[in-house]
PADO-376260 format. One record per residue (C-alpha): x, y, z; residue in three letters; residue number from 0. Coordinates in Angstrom, 3 decimals. Example, Ala and Ser with C-alpha at 12.3 -4.5 7.8 and 13.67 -1.06 7.14 Angstrom:
2
R        u        v        w resn resi
R   12.300   -4.500    7.800  ALA    0
R   13.670   -1.060    7.140  SER    1
END
This chain:
359
R        u        v        w resn resi
R    0.000    0.000    0.000  MET    0
R    0.964    3.652   -0.313  ASN    1
R   -0.214    6.872    1.320  GLU    2
R   -2.722    7.596   -1.448  GLN    3
R   -4.791    4.549   -0.507  GLN    4
R   -5.625    6.158    2.846  PHE    5
R   -7.167    9.257    1.257  ILE    6
R  -10.982    8.849    1.208  PRO    7
R  -12.914    9.716   -1.935  THR    8
R  -16.316   10.301   -0.345  LYS    9
R  -18.435    9.456    2.705  TYR   10
R  -21.882    7.893    2.551  SER   11
R  -23.151    9.263    5.896  ASN   12
R  -23.274   12.747    7.402  THR   13
R  -22.617   13.026   11.158  ILE   14
R  -23.508   16.029   13.314  ASP   15
R  -22.074   14.995   16.672  SER   16
R  -21.025   12.018   18.748  GLY   17
R  -18.510   10.498   21.111  LYS   18
R  -16.146    7.539   20.941  PHE   19
R  -13.930    6.075   23.651  THR   20
R  -10.986    3.764   23.121  TRP   21
R   -8.361    2.179   25.313  SER   22
R   -4.959    1.643   23.727  SER   23
R   -1.850    0.095   25.284  PRO   24
R    1.740    1.121   25.388  SER   25
R    4.296   -1.218   23.841  ASN   26
R    7.866   -2.190   24.575  ILE   27
R   10.236   -2.668   21.657  ALA   28
R   12.531   -5.689   21.584  ILE   29
R   14.413   -4.370   18.557  VAL   30
R   14.479   -0.586   18.882  LYS   31
R   13.656    2.143   16.386  TYR   32
R   15.910    5.166   16.882  TRP   33
R   16.254    7.581   14.014  GLY   34
R   13.705    8.555   11.382  LYS   35
R   13.390   10.128    7.975  LYS   36
R   10.826   12.647    6.751  LYS   37
R    7.153   11.921    7.550  ASP   38
R    7.882    9.640   10.480  GLN   39
R    9.520    6.934    8.355  ILE   40
R   11.838    4.752   10.460  PRO   41
R   15.487    4.271    9.592  GLU   42
R   15.239    0.615   10.623  ASN   43
R   12.547   -1.953   11.294  SER   44
R   11.487   -2.722   14.864  SER   45
R    9.387   -5.252   16.750  ILE   46
R    7.524   -4.822   20.012  SER   47
R    5.413   -6.588   22.585  PHE   48
R    2.054   -4.911   23.063  THR   49
R    1.359   -4.442   26.776  LEU   50
R   -1.895   -4.885   28.693  GLU   51
R   -1.902   -2.849   31.925  THR   52
R   -0.042    0.284   30.775  CYS   53
R   -2.623    1.976   28.594  LYS   54
R   -4.357    5.229   27.746  THR   55
R   -8.119    5.724   27.773  MET   56
R   -9.255    8.489   25.435  THR   57
R  -12.737    9.872   24.800  SER   58
R  -13.285   12.012   21.736  LEU   59
R  -16.447   14.133   21.629  SER   60
R  -17.226   16.035   18.439  PHE   61
R  -19.785   18.638   17.399  THR   62
R  -20.407   19.932   13.876  LYS   63
R  -19.479   23.564   13.244  ARG   64
R  -19.132   25.882   10.301  LYS   65
R  -16.135   25.094    8.144  LEU   66
R  -13.112   27.046    9.308  SER   67
R   -9.513   27.458    8.287  SER   68
R   -8.449   26.339   11.772  ASN   69
R   -8.732   23.187   13.833  PHE   70
R  -10.882   23.475   16.948  SER   71
R  -10.210   21.290   19.985  TYR   72
R   -9.674   21.177   23.733  ASP   73
R   -7.458   18.633   25.479  VAL   74
R   -7.870   17.301   29.015  PHE   75
R   -5.579   14.958   30.947  LEU   76
R   -7.147   13.522   34.104  ASP   77
R   -9.932   16.140   33.863  ASN   78
R   -7.420   19.003   33.783  GLU   79
R   -7.241   21.204   30.696  LYS   80
R   -3.819   20.929   29.071  LYS   81
R   -2.913   23.867   26.872  GLU   82
R    0.658   22.571   26.581  ASP   83
R   -0.636   19.435   24.803  PHE   84
R   -2.298   21.479   22.065  LYS   85
R    0.762   22.132   19.850  PRO   86
R    1.385   18.397   19.490  LYS   87
R   -2.272   17.800   18.577  ILE   88
R   -2.109   20.709   16.111  GLU   89
R    0.922   19.151   14.427  THR   90
R   -0.813   15.777   14.339  PHE   91
R   -3.990   17.194   12.802  PHE   92
R   -2.006   19.046   10.146  LYS   93
R   -0.212   15.842    9.179  ARG   94
R   -3.374   13.746    8.940  ILE   95
R   -5.877   16.246    7.516  GLU   96
R   -5.429   14.981    3.965  VAL   97
R   -6.387   11.491    5.187  TYR   98
R   -9.272   12.684    7.413  LEU   99
R  -10.691   15.684    5.538  PRO  100
R  -13.508   16.191    8.054  PHE  101
R  -11.220   17.439   10.852  LEU  102
R  -12.018   21.144   10.406  LYS  103
R  -15.756   20.403   10.309  ASN  104
R  -15.928   19.697   14.045  TYR  105
R  -15.001   21.008   17.445  HIS  106
R  -13.330   18.177   19.379  PHE  107
R  -13.013   17.588   23.080  VAL  108
R  -10.204   15.110   23.819  ILE  109
R  -10.322   13.643   27.323  GLU  110
R   -7.530   11.259   28.215  THR  111
R   -6.083    9.424   31.180  THR  112
R   -3.175    7.025   31.621  ASN  113
R   -2.787    4.056   33.930  THR  114
R    0.876    4.995   34.366  PHE  115
R    2.916    8.197   34.931  PRO  116
R    3.006   10.502   31.923  HIS  117
R    6.418   11.249   30.303  SER  118
R    8.305    8.766   32.466  SER  119
R    9.918    6.515   29.873  GLY  120
R    6.815    4.371   29.437  ILE  121
R    5.569    5.091   25.936  ALA  122
R    2.666    7.413   26.757  SER  123
R    2.836    9.022   23.311  SER  124
R    2.410    5.560   21.760  ALA  125
R   -0.695    4.696   23.752  SER  126
R   -2.079    8.242   23.619  GLY  127
R   -1.722    8.805   19.892  MET  128
R   -2.953    5.316   19.028  SER  129
R   -6.053    5.780   21.211  ALA  130
R   -6.778    9.125   19.532  LEU  131
R   -6.267    7.577   16.086  ALA  132
R   -8.791    4.842   16.921  MET  133
R  -11.339    7.458   18.013  CYS  134
R  -10.851    9.426   14.793  LEU  135
R  -11.162    6.272   12.718  MET  136
R  -14.428    5.496   14.511  SER  137
R  -15.802    8.756   13.131  ILE  138
R  -14.683    7.823    9.639  GLU  139
R  -16.187    4.346    9.969  LYS  140
R  -19.521    5.877   11.005  GLN  141
R  -19.329    8.028    7.886  ALA  142
R  -18.337    4.992    5.822  ASN  143
R  -19.984    1.907    7.423  PRO  144
R  -18.677   -0.489    4.779  GLY  145
R  -15.095   -0.128    6.028  MET  146
R  -13.448   -3.459    6.884  THR  147
R  -11.808   -4.123   10.243  THR  148
R   -8.485   -4.771    8.482  HIS  149
R   -8.570   -1.382    6.755  TYR  150
R   -9.735    0.321    9.963  PHE  151
R   -6.779   -1.030   11.950  ASN  152
R   -4.260   -0.466    9.176  GLN  153
R   -5.277    3.153    8.642  LYS  154
R   -5.406    3.750   12.418  ALA  155
R   -1.829    2.487   12.635  SER  156
R   -0.858    4.689    9.692  PHE  157
R   -2.410    7.763   11.341  LEU  158
R   -0.984    6.979   14.786  ALA  159
R    2.507    6.826   13.250  ARG  160
R    2.131   10.432   12.128  LEU  161
R    1.517   11.445   15.739  GLY  162
R    4.208    9.279   17.324  SER  163
R    6.237    6.693   15.443  GLY  164
R    5.943    3.886   17.993  SER  165
R    2.170    4.506   18.297  ALA  166
R    1.672    2.490   15.120  CYS  167
R    2.726   -0.596   17.117  ARG  168
R   -0.060   -0.160   19.716  SER  169
R   -3.145   -0.796   17.583  ILE  170
R   -2.953   -4.594   17.663  GLU  171
R   -0.977   -7.300   19.457  GLY  172
R    0.762   -9.272   20.625  ASP  173
R    3.939   -8.918   18.526  LEU  174
R    3.992   -6.017   16.081  ILE  175
R    6.538   -5.207   13.373  VAL  176
R    7.022   -1.699   12.008  TRP  177
R    9.435   -0.844    9.227  GLY  178
R   10.101   -2.526    5.920  LYS  179
R   12.289   -5.627    6.301  HIS  180
R   13.207   -7.945    3.439  GLY  181
R   12.654  -11.104    5.489  MET  182
R    9.241  -10.185    6.933  ILE  183
R    6.341  -10.426    4.509  ASP  184
R    3.947   -7.501    4.564  GLY  185
R    6.202   -5.272    6.662  SER  186
R    5.867   -1.580    5.909  SER  187
R    7.317    1.784    6.851  ASN  188
R    3.786    3.228    6.833  LEU  189
R    2.106    1.147    9.555  PHE  190
R    2.636   -1.708   11.971  GLY  191
R    1.665   -5.292   11.152  ILE  192
R    1.061   -8.334   13.295  LYS  193
R    4.199  -10.492   13.276  TYR  194
R    3.354  -13.014   10.521  PRO  195
R    5.440  -16.059   11.487  TYR  196
R    5.399  -18.822   14.081  ASP  197
R    5.999  -17.845   17.703  VAL  198
R    6.972  -20.412   20.346  HIS  199
R    4.531  -20.712   23.290  PRO  200
R    7.213  -19.474   25.739  VAL  201
R    6.851  -15.976   24.247  PHE  202
R    3.046  -15.967   24.284  LYS  203
R    2.619  -15.150   27.970  ASN  204
R    5.715  -13.089   28.634  TYR  205
R    5.609  -10.891   31.730  GLN  206
R    6.879   -7.313   31.981  ASP  207
R    7.430   -5.788   35.409  THR  208
R    8.215   -2.108   34.967  ILE  209
R   10.441   -0.590   37.634  LEU  210
R    9.760    3.136   37.918  LEU  211
R   13.221    4.477   38.679  VAL  212
R   12.259    8.021   37.714  ASP  213
R    8.655    9.141   37.225  LYS  214
R    9.546   12.695   36.219  GLY  215
R    9.752   14.347   32.826  GLU  216
R   12.515   13.091   30.554  LYS  217
R   15.474   15.441   30.164  GLN  218
R   15.387   15.021   26.390  VAL  219
R   12.290   14.223   24.325  SER  220
R   12.297   11.239   22.006  SER  221
R   11.744   13.586   19.059  THR  222
R   14.961   15.441   19.841  VAL  223
R   16.781   12.141   20.362  GLY  224
R   15.649   10.794   16.988  HIS  225
R   16.779   13.977   15.267  ASP  226
R   20.261   13.596   16.737  LEU  227
R   20.720   10.431   14.675  MET  228
R   21.092   12.624   11.582  HIS  229
R   24.835   12.773   11.028  GLY  230
R   25.561   10.532   14.026  HIS  231
R   28.961    8.868   13.654  ALA  232
R   27.536    5.402   14.344  PHE  233
R   24.086    5.789   12.765  ALA  234
R   24.518    3.500    9.760  ASN  235
R   26.093    0.755   11.846  GLN  236
R   23.211    1.035   14.318  ARG  237
R   20.549    0.748   11.608  PHE  238
R   22.304   -2.322   10.204  LYS  239
R   22.570   -3.857   13.679  GLN  240
R   18.833   -3.429   14.247  ALA  241
R   17.881   -4.953   10.893  ASN  242
R   20.287   -7.854   11.454  ASP  243
R   18.718   -8.480   14.870  ASN  244
R   15.267   -8.510   13.274  MET  245
R   16.456  -11.271   10.952  ALA  246
R   17.931  -13.261   13.859  LYS  247
R   14.700  -13.003   15.819  LEU  248
R   12.707  -14.923   13.215  ILE  249
R   14.398  -18.202   14.173  GLY  250
R   14.624  -17.306   17.857  VAL  251
R   10.901  -16.620   18.157  LEU  252
R   10.047  -19.820   16.306  LYS  253
R   12.356  -22.112   18.286  ASN  254
R   11.814  -20.600   21.725  GLY  255
R   15.506  -19.864   22.232  ASP  256
R   15.120  -17.672   25.322  VAL  257
R   18.876  -17.201   25.806  ASP  258
R   19.292  -15.816   22.281  ALA  259
R   16.178  -13.672   22.775  PHE  260
R   17.673  -12.176   25.941  ILE  261
R   20.990  -11.458   24.245  GLU  262
R   19.302   -9.593   21.379  ILE  263
R   16.911   -7.681   23.635  MET  264
R   19.498   -6.522   26.165  GLU  265
R   21.999   -5.614   23.456  SER  266
R   19.308   -3.542   21.735  GLU  267
R   18.506   -1.682   24.955  ALA  268
R   22.137   -0.832   25.589  LEU  269
R   22.698    0.126   21.949  SER  270
R   19.796    2.569   22.155  LEU  271
R   21.362    4.335   25.122  HIS  272
R   24.812    4.157   23.524  ALA  273
R   23.435    6.194   20.626  MET  274
R   22.225    8.837   23.078  MET  275
R   25.565    8.940   24.876  MET  276
R   27.518    9.349   21.624  THR  277
R   25.338   11.890   19.820  SER  278
R   26.187   15.602   19.628  ILE  279
R   24.960   16.949   21.972  PRO  280
R   25.230   13.801   24.099  TYR  281
R   22.993   12.899   26.994  PHE  282
R   22.361   10.141   29.532  ILE  283
R   18.817    9.131   30.469  LEU  284
R   19.791    6.213   32.669  MET  285
R   20.079    6.919   36.401  LYS  286
R   22.457    5.305   38.929  PRO  287
R   19.589    3.093   40.098  ASN  288
R   19.005    1.933   36.518  THR  289
R   22.531    0.508   36.490  LEU  290
R   22.132   -0.997   39.960  GLU  291
R   19.034   -2.864   38.770  ILE  292
R   20.716   -4.114   35.596  ILE  293
R   23.710   -5.456   37.522  ASN  294
R   21.457   -7.203   40.038  LYS  295
R   19.466   -8.804   37.217  ILE  296
R   22.668  -10.113   35.635  TRP  297
R   23.921  -11.508   38.939  LEU  298
R   20.590  -13.162   39.755  PHE  299
R   20.424  -14.736   36.283  ARG  300
R   23.990  -16.008   36.637  GLN  301
R   23.342  -17.484   40.085  ASN  302
R   19.938  -19.069   39.400  THR  303
R   19.891  -19.800   35.675  GLY  304
R   16.419  -18.244   35.485  LEU  305
R   15.652  -16.401   32.209  PRO  306
R   15.159  -12.956   33.706  ILE  307
R   16.130  -10.076   31.422  SER  308
R   15.695   -6.355   30.932  PHE  309
R   15.079   -3.769   28.320  THR  310
R   14.893    0.016   28.380  LEU  311
R   13.015    2.680   26.493  ASP  312
R   14.369    6.204   26.129  ALA  313
R   14.322    6.794   29.875  GLY  314
R   15.546    5.550   33.242  ALA  315
R   12.864    2.949   33.949  ASN  316
R   13.658   -0.741   33.602  VAL  317
R   11.362   -3.291   31.982  HIS  318
R   12.049   -6.690   33.559  VAL  319
R   10.898   -9.428   31.187  LEU  320
R   10.524  -13.138   31.869  TYR  321
R    8.382  -16.182   30.937  PRO  322
R    5.166  -16.652   32.890  GLU  323
R    6.213  -20.033   34.303  LYS  324
R    8.984  -18.353   36.332  HIS  325
R    6.784  -15.521   37.571  MET  326
R    6.617  -16.547   41.245  LYS  327
R   10.391  -16.772   41.780  GLN  328
R   11.230  -13.709   39.729  ILE  329
R    8.554  -11.507   41.287  LEU  330
R    9.856  -12.480   44.710  GLU  331
R   13.351  -11.397   43.624  PHE  332
R   11.993   -8.141   42.210  ILE  333
R   10.137   -7.299   45.414  LYS  334
R   13.024   -8.261   47.691  ASN  335
R   15.968   -6.893   45.693  GLU  336
R   14.896   -4.403   43.022  LEU  337
R   11.930   -2.402   44.281  VAL  338
R   14.233   -0.546   46.686  ALA  339
R   15.762    1.186   43.638  TYR  340
R   12.378    2.465   42.399  CYS  341
R   11.141    5.972   43.094  GLN  342
R    8.877    5.657   46.145  ASN  343
R    8.992    1.875   45.659  GLY  344
R    6.694    2.087   42.625  HIS  345
R    6.529   -0.614   39.990  TYR  346
R    3.907   -1.981   37.576  ILE  347
R    3.241   -5.657   36.877  CYS  348
R    2.291   -5.953   33.209  ASP  349
R    2.202   -8.655   30.557  LYS  350
R    1.769   -9.115   26.851  ILE  351
R   -1.596   -7.844   25.628  GLY  352
R   -3.666   -7.660   22.498  PHE  353
R   -4.103   -4.098   21.345  GLY  354
R   -6.690   -1.339   21.426  ALA  355
R  -10.278   -1.843   22.573  LYS  356
R  -13.387    0.260   22.177  GLN  357
R  -14.987    1.151   25.513  LEU  358
END
């Protein structure tokens, strides 16, 4: 598909007002995307687990108005009006207007809430933008009732990408690929797809305990971080590394090779932060407690042989991943040894989920 196929020709129904509510999850990338081209096109392919507990609930109310040259909307987070969110929504609407030509016909009220701290290294932009994209697509589906579920989800992923790149991986689950890769049929730079190949049962019920080392605002936004990959000394090697790891994962996911999975995932996490530390300007988002947790995970894995592992997003928090069958022992270790390094002892027990849901 190409972008033109997401531009509607006409709508069969006229809608004056309404309201839609969707819940959409965050996701955690196993192979990371870091660096993008124009129009939110990734420099390398990526793959992520869709989560279940960490999600955004968004209600979109809309009322018909006279056609204007401007977008009209109000944004609320946890019932509090957020003027500082409006520029990002404005940018998003400008990018997607050609694909949703009704946007200037309505006044929108966007009401959103997260089940996790905003801007803390958990992908709130992914869950937030994907939830909003699903609400907007619900309007289009009401205007065009013959739309298929496949097209609905694919276009929602396409739109979500234009708000936040990783948001395109939050529409469905449980493993989502984004970015064109020669060894993955159907993969695209324009939207995420469900991973199309066999996955061993060990990866079907993976657990993700998120240790909230720092719940504050990130020092550097992901957008700025992505931009710093332009001209980065190690950029091309990094993009090749990511695409090579995607190829390796095909066999690993099929055979259930947890050790190889851990090696790829942890290497990807550290490579992501290495890119941040070697960009110009350079920056460090990990905290001392992030490193303490990583070292304790390595020592525990060495001493017990249990397949506990970690990954990181662009922040200080640590995602501790492990198969469900080891949950009792590993959770006990987390509570006894790792929670002390979390801000106010806060952590979230999550697991692999299955995408956005209408509420």
